[in-house]
N, C-alpha and C positions, 0 to 999 in steps of 0.2 A: 456849688455845692461841695461838700469836703469828700476830698477822693478816699475811695478805697484801693490795697493793689492786691489784685489776685496775681498769684504765681502760677502758671500752670507747669504741673509737671508728669504730664502725659507722658513724654516721650522717657523717662525715666521712671516714676514711682509708677505708673501704667502699666509700662510696657516689660519690668523686669518678674514679674511674673507669670508672664503670658506662656503657652507653648509655642507659641508661633515666633521664629526669628527672623525679623522685618530687616529687609535689604536699606544700606544708608540712605539711598534715593528716596524709599519710601516715609522713611523718620524725619528726611529733608523737606516734603512735600506738605506733611503734617505740621510739623514746626510753621512750615510759611503762613497755612490754611489758619493756623492759629494766631498770628501775627497780625493776617489780614481778620481777624475776628475782633481786635483789639489790646491783645495781651503785650506788655512792656516787658514784661519779666517771665520766663521759662526754665526749671529746672529740664536741663535737655539730656542728660545721660550721667554717668558715673563710671569713676576708674578705679571699679571693682577689679579684681581677678578675673577673666573670662571664663574659666573654669567654674566659677563660683555663681556666676551672672553672667549666661553667654547673650543673654538678648541684649546687650549691652556692652560686647566685644570690640566695639567700633568707636569709641569716642573720637579719638583723634580725627579720624576720618568725617563723622558726622558734624566735628565744630568747621572742620576745612569746609565742607560744602554747605553747611548752614550757617549763613553770614546776612542777617537780616537789617543792620547796619545801624547809623545812631538811635538813640531814644529806645533800645530795646536790649533787654541784659541778659545774656545765657548765663545760667547759673550749674555748675556742676557740683557731683556730690565726689567727694573725697577722703577715703576710709584712712588714709595711713600719708607716711614721709613719700612714699613712691608714686601713691597717686598722684599727690600734690605736684612732687615734681612733673611727671605727667601734663599735668596742668595748666602748669605755668609756662609750658612749651606750647601752649596751644592759647588763641584770640578771647578765651572765655572770660566773660567780664566778673563773675562772682563765682567764691567758690562755699560751697558748706558742707563743714566737718557735722560730724554725729558721733552724740556718747548715750547710751540709754543710764537711765535713771536707776532701771534694775539690771544689777550686774550680770543674772544671769540672761537675760536678752543678748547684755553687750557680748557676752561669750559665743552665743550663737551666729551675732550677725559680725560680728567682728575676729572672734574666734580669740580675746583676750579679756579680760576684766575691765570694769567703766575707770577702776585706778589706772589702769597702763593707759587706756586711751587718753584719761585728761592730763596725765604726765607728760604726753606728746603734745597736748595742743597750746602753751604758749609758745612756744619755737616755730610751730606748724603758720600759726597766726601773724606772728611777727614776718616769718616768708612770703606769706598770702598778702601783707597788707603793704609790703616791699613791693614784692611783683605789681601794683596799683588794685588788685583784685578788691573787691567789696566781699567782706567777710560773714557768714551765718552760722552760728552753733544751734545744731538740731539736738533737740533731747527727744529720744525715743523712751516708749513706755514711760509718758509722764501722768499718764492716769489709769496704769494697769498694767501686768505683764502677762504674757500665754504661759510663764512657768512659774512666776514667783507669786502671781494674783495683786494685790492691793500692795499700792506704791506710797510711799511714805513723803509728805513734804519736804522731811531732812534731806533724801534720796534724790527730790529735783531737785533743790537748793544749792546742793554741792555741785552738781554740773552747772547750773546756771550760774554761779559765783565763779566757778573755773573760767567760765565763757569769757565774762565779764571783766575779770581779771586781766584775762587774754588779749583783751580789746578789740572784740567782734562788733563788728557794723548791728547787727540782730540774732536775738537770741528765739527760736522755734519750738515750741511746745508740741509735740505729735500725741495723740489719741490713736498709737497706733494698732491696740486691738476694737479701737472703737465701743469702748468699755464706761466711757464718762457719761452719767447722768447730768442734766442740767445745775443740778444744787452740787454736786459733787464738783464738775467743772467752775462753775460761778467761786467756789469757796478758794481752789485752787490757783485760780487765776489772778482772784483779788490778793492771794496770800503773796504772791511771785510778784504781782504788779506793785506793792505796796513793799516789798523787799528790794526791790531793784529801783524803788524812785518814781513808777509809773507804768503806764503802759507803752510809751513811745516804740522804745528796742523790743518791744517783743510781736511776734507772730504766732500764728494757729496755725497747726499740721492736723486735719482731721481725718478720720476713717470711719464708714458709714457702718456703725454697728447697727443699726435701727433703732437708737434710743433718740432721735431727732437732730439733725447734723443742725437743720433749719434754728433750731432753738439753741444749741450753743451758739452759733456765728451772732444771733442778737443781744445773747449775753457779752460774749465777747466784745461786741460794737459800744455795750453799756460801759465796759471795762476800759473803753479808750484803746483796743487794739483796731487798726487799720489794715492789715496785711496776713492775709488767708494762701493756703496751698489749696488747690483743685485742680481734677483732671477731669477730661470730658468723659461722659458715661457713666463716671464711675468705678473708671476702670484702675488696677492694682491692686496691690498688698503687698505688705512685707513675706518673701519666701523664707522666709527664718524665724514667721512667728507663727506656729501652726494655727492654723482659724483666722487669719488675719484678714478681716473684711475689705472692699473697694475703697476709695479713695472717695472724700466728698465731692460731690457732682457739681460739675461748673454751669451746669444749665440749672438745677437746683438752685444756687446761690447766690446767681446773679441777681435773681429778680427778688431773693428775701432781702438782699443789702440794698438795692436800689428804691424798695418798697419802705427799707428804714428811712431814707432821704440820703443817702451817699449815693456816688457817683464812682462807675467801675469802668467806663469807656469799652465793654464789652457790648458786641451788637450781637444780639440771640442768635438771630437769622444765620449770621457767617459762621455763628460755634457750630448750629446745627450741620452745613456744610463740613466743619473739621470734624464733628463727630461720624458723619458718613463716609468721609473718607477713611476714619482710622479701622471703622468695621469693614470696608472694604478689604483694606489692608490686611486685615486681620481675618478675612473669609468669615467673618462672623459679627453680628452684635456684641459691643464691649458688657461684659459682668455686670449686671446689675447690682448695687449695693447690697449688703443684707440685710434680711428685715426680722432678724432674729433677736437675743437677746444684747450682744455684745458680746457675749463670755465666751470664750474659744471653745472648740467641740473638745 
């Protein structure tokens, strides 16, 4: 069967908005359980300023402790030049940059406009590729913004074009607020795929705003997307986007994708073990996905 690649983002996007700050050893153990469950791609941390995201203040230590070996790629989120310099000093196999289609969200998330972020991207991508890293370009708020509301095709495509011109390996469209309905999602995904010459270089990063994440994944599969970000227990959300819901739940989407006739390589029973370990580490069950309209409160 054709393979679909799930990137688990539990250790980065999942933990970044949690009240608990987990020790490095707990993160390492959860990462190992995720690899045991079958994940071959994991976004494990970010190089954001620790005073902004204290939950992820140990990227160098975690990458030194969590080394799953050949066949598993550890991806890290890099917000700027200083973050890239730190990331290139580690063994992380892939780096992910982020720019918001909505400049209002980019200001909240990175403390600068989208134009300012994109101006830096070509040089940063070149340096990351020269360092032998796979490069992902993330487009935040690609389906709606908590501050500006609707986001137009042009706002999304300018970020996509900047990434492709810089030479990224993959572009990830993120529904940061879980606002996308199936029809709007299909329309935007189809336009972006047509604009870039097909969906082979596209990935999707969904948040569960209650509008039917499984339906969105089915739609993406029909358009040719074969890369998705997920988190165990639907944990996470953007701390700089008011009302942001949790990530797409791995336990929900693995059977959705396999029922559609694709292979994921993920073992459901071992995924449950990872979820239990995460719950124990946090002292509670992971936050369930939102079940509202997907609009910010």
